[in-house]
N, C-alpha and C positions, 0 to 999 in steps of 0.2 A: 589348553586348559587354563581358565582365567585366575583360579586360586588352587593352591597346594600346599600342604604342611611339610615343612623341610626338617628332617632329622639329620643333623650333622655334627661333626666332631672335627676339631681343627687344631693342629699343632705347628708352631713356627719352627723351622729347621735351619741348621747350618748348611753351607754349600755341600759340604762333606756328606752330612746326612742324607741331603736331597740327592745326590749321586747314588748313594748306597741304596735307596728305596727305588730309585729309576732302574738300577742294574737287577735288584732282585725281584721285582715283579714284572709281569710280561706287557709293560706299558709300551705303546707305540713309538715307533723311532722319531715322528715327527711331532711337534705340539701343535695343537689349536691355538690360534690367537684371538684375543678378544680384548675390547676396551669397555671399561664401565666408565660411564659419565655420571658425576654426582651432583644432585641437587638438594637444597636446604634452603630454610628462611634466613633472614639476617639475623634474628635472635634465637636460631636453632630449634624451633618448635618441634621438628620432627625427631630430634634427639631426646627432648623432654619426654616424648612419648616411647623412647627406645625404639625408633622406628628409623628406617633409612629408604631413601628414593634414588633410583639409578635408571639410565638407559644402558642397556648392553648392546653393543656393536659387535656382531659375529657372523661371519660368512655373508656380509652385505645385508644383514638383516637387523632390526633394531626392536629391542623388546623394553618397554617402560616396567619396572618392577617396584612395588611398594613392599618392604619387609616389616612386619610388625611381630611382638611377642605373641605367642600363643601356647599357653602352659609353659612346659619347658622346651618347646620347640619353636619354630617360626611359621609365620602365615605369609605365604608370599602372593601377591595379588598382580596380574599381569595385564598388558595392553599391548598388542602389535602397534608399532608406528611405521609410516611411510618413511622414506628417506627424507621428504620435503618437511614432515612433521617433526622428525628428529633434528633437522637444520633449524627450524623453528625454536624449538625447545633451547639448543645449544646457543643461539642467538638472542636469548634472553625473553622469548616470547612463547612460553609454555602453552601448548593447546590442550583443553581440557578433554580427558579420555574417559570413558564409561565406567570401567571396573576400578581403576585406581581412583577416580574422582569420588566414587560412593565412599571408598575407604577414608580419603582425605576428609570429606565432609563429616565423617564421624569423629575424625580427630581435630575439627573446626580449624583446618589448615586450607587456605585458599591458594588456588592455582597461581594467582597474580602476585603472591607473596615469594613464590619459588624462584631462586637464583641458581646459576650454574656456577659451581665452585672448582671444577675441573676433572681430570680425568686420571684412571689407572690403568695401565696397560699389564696384560697377563699372557704368558705363554703357559698352556695347560695341557697336561698329558692325563689322559683317563684310562682306567680299566675296570671293567665290569666284572664281578664274579658272584653269580646268583643274584641275591637281593642287595648285594653291597657294590657300592662305587667308589673305587680309589682313584683320589686325585692328587698330583703333583703340580703346584703353580709357582711360577717365577714371575713376580710383579714388580713393575717399576712406577714410581708416582713422586711427585715433589722432590726431584732429585735424590730419591731414596729407591732401595731395592730390598726384596725379600724373598725367602723361600718358604712354603708351606705345604704341609700335607693335610688333606680333607677326606673325611671318609662320611658317605652318605648311606643311611640304611633304611629299611622299611620299619624297624622297630628300635626303640632306645635300648633295651637289654642287648639285643644281638650287636647293635652298633658299638655300643661300649665294650663288649667282649672283643671284638675283631680289632678296634682301636687299641685297645691295650696290649693285645697279642703284637701288634705291628710294631708298636713302640719298643715294647720289652725284648722281643727277639731281635730287635735290630740296635739294642742299646741306646735308645734315644730318650732323653728326660722329657717329661711332660712339662710344657711352659704354657703359662697364660697367654692365650692367644686372642686378642681382640679381632673382630671380623675386619675385612677390607676397608669398608667404610670407616670404621674407627680408627684404623692405622692411617687412612687418608687424612682425617681431619686432625689427627694428632700431630701430623707434620706439615699441616698447612700454614705458610708464613703469613697469609693476608687476612687472617680471622681477628686481627686486632685484639689478641689476647681474651677473646670472648670465650674460648675453649678452655 
């Protein structure tokens, strides 16, 4: 699917809270490993539009994704990349892609202005229950690491209800949780104070 609406809820966790949720719910024993490669312009044009661009590397596949605000959710636009195309992006030569290209054009962001800023690696545990996806992420980036609980739902009211229930029944305080790309850029040392 080239585009999808994402309704998700996030909460940063301590290691102990993470371990509790991992034991409480029927998550798989082994995580899925994935790496996000982040792109932005020198003057942070995407951030100004509250948008983010990444290549996700998972199971030997590469997906280019642009995330943009869409009401109180996110609109995700995807393009598949070959390994050669992904390598070109990572080496400073972004190759235009149809779906993401169309969205970037609307934002007036040129492919040639995009730069590679670095990666965030995640070990992810997922558990699906009816229309709700429970996710635990352990991420490492810029000499940092963090633990996060994510919940994806088909509707905002249902998602909010389940999310609140998970936190309350496990005595986890609700924390302001910037998304991964925000956390990545907040801890990036080579932005010359531009953020």
